[in-house]
C-alpha positions in Angstrom: 7.6 -3.4 -13.5 7.8 -0.6 -15.8 9.8 2.4 -14.8 6.5 4.1 -14.8 3.3 3.4 -13.2 0.1 5.4 -12.3 -2.5 5.1 -9.8 -5.4 6.9 -8.0 -7.7 6.4 -4.9 -11.0 4.9 -5.0 -13.0 8.1 -5.7 -10.6 9.4 -8.3 -9.9 12.8 -6.8 -6.3 12.1 -5.9 -4.1 10.7 -9.1 -0.4 10.3 -9.3 2.5 8.8 -11.5 5.5 7.0 -10.2 8.6 7.0 -12.1 11.2 4.4 -11.3 11.8 0.7 -10.3 10.4 -1.0 -7.4 13.0 -2.7 -5.4 10.7 -4.4 -3.0 7.4 -5.9 -2.3 6.2 -6.9 1.3 3.0 -8.0 2.8 3.3 -6.7 6.3 1.2 -8.5 9.0 2.1 -6.4 11.9 -0.7 -5.0 14.1 -0.3 -1.2 13.1 -0.7 -2.6 9.3 -3.6 -4.6 9.9 -5.1 -1.8 11.8 -4.7 0.8 9.0 -5.4 -1.8 6.2 -8.3 -3.0 8.2 -7.2 -6.7 6.6 -4.8 -9.4 7.4 -1.9 -7.5 6.0 -0.7 -4.4 4.0 0.8 -4.9 0.6 3.3 -2.1 -0.1 6.0 -1.7 -2.8 9.0 0.0 -1.8 11.8 2.1 -3.7 14.7 4.2 -2.9 15.1 5.3 -6.5 11.7 6.0 -7.6 9.7 9.5 -7.6 6.1 10.5 -7.5 4.4 13.1 -9.2 0.8 14.2 -7.9 -1.4 14.8 -11.0 -4.8 15.8 -9.1 -6.1 16.0 -5.8 -2.9 17.0 -3.8 -5.4 19.2 -1.2 -7.1 15.8 -0.5 -4.2 13.9 0.9 -3.9 13.6 4.6 -0.9 12.2 6.4 -1.0 10.2 9.8 2.4 9.4 11.9 1.9 7.2 14.8 3.4 9.1 17.6 6.6 7.2 19.1 7.1 5.1 15.9 7.9 5.0 12.1 4.6 4.0 11.3 2.6 6.3 8.7 -0.1 6.1 6.4 -1.3 8.7 3.7 -4.7 8.5 2.6 -7.5 10.5 0.4 -9.6 12.7 2.8 -12.6 12.1 0.4 -12.8 8.3 0.3 -10.2 6.9 2.8 -8.0 5.0 0.3 -4.4 4.7 0.9 -2.0 6.4 -1.1 1.8 6.3 -1.6 4.0 8.5 0.8 7.7 9.2 1.3 9.3 7.7 4.5 11.9 10.5 4.7 14.0 9.0 7.3 14.9 5.9 5.1 15.0 7.8 1.9 12.0 5.2 0.6 9.1 5.7 -1.4 6.3 3.5 -0.1 3.4 2.7 -2.4 0.2 0.8 -1.5 0.0 -2.1 -4.2 -3.8 -1.7 -4.3 -3.6 2.3 -5.3 -1.9 1.3 -8.5 -3.9 1.2 -11.8 -0.8 0.0 -13.9 0.2 -3.7 -13.7 2.6 -4.8 -11.2 5.3 -6.9 -12.4 7.1 -7.7 -9.4 5.8 -10.4 -6.9 5.9 -10.0 -2.8 9.3 -10.7 -1.7 7.9 -12.0 1.5 5.2 -11.9 4.4 6.7 -10.0 7.1 6.1 -9.4 10.9 4.4 -13.0 10.8 4.6 -13.2 14.8 2.0 -10.6 14.9 -0.3 -12.2 12.3 -4.1 -12.3 13.1 -5.4 -15.5 14.7 -7.9 -15.9 11.7 -5.0 -15.5 9.3 -3.8 -19.2 9.0 -4.4 -21.8 6.1 -6.5 -19.5 4.2 -5.6 -21.4 1.0 -8.5 -24.0 2.3 -11.1 -21.1 2.3 -13.5 -21.4 -0.5 -13.0 -19.2 -3.5 -15.7 -17.3 -5.0 -15.2 -15.2 -8.3 -18.0 -12.8 -7.5 -20.0 -11.8 -4.3 -21.5 -14.5 -2.3 -25.1 -15.4 -3.0 
């Protein structure tokens, strides 16, 4: 990926720019990531070198840390979209892949926490693919 990426929340009130490379891209199937994504897994990019600049809407950012764990999530208070955050204990910037508007030139490194995978998240390649909404 270029060393510059931009992104925003769904409603557009929070916008940001990432400067620096991503070093990892993981699809996490742990129970916590499934809960906070509402899906089969989270899709997060990681960097120990990149920095974030909030361009707008910083007042609309809420941070949630799950007590007794390292798990955290940042989101827009207007639309609920996942937003980047710094995992200060590890010195890592975590960026939800879906929050980026820029093209992502790095492929996921791995599916992680597969032992926690949802029961219905199996053999999904065999499920019908539809380009739009079902009709």
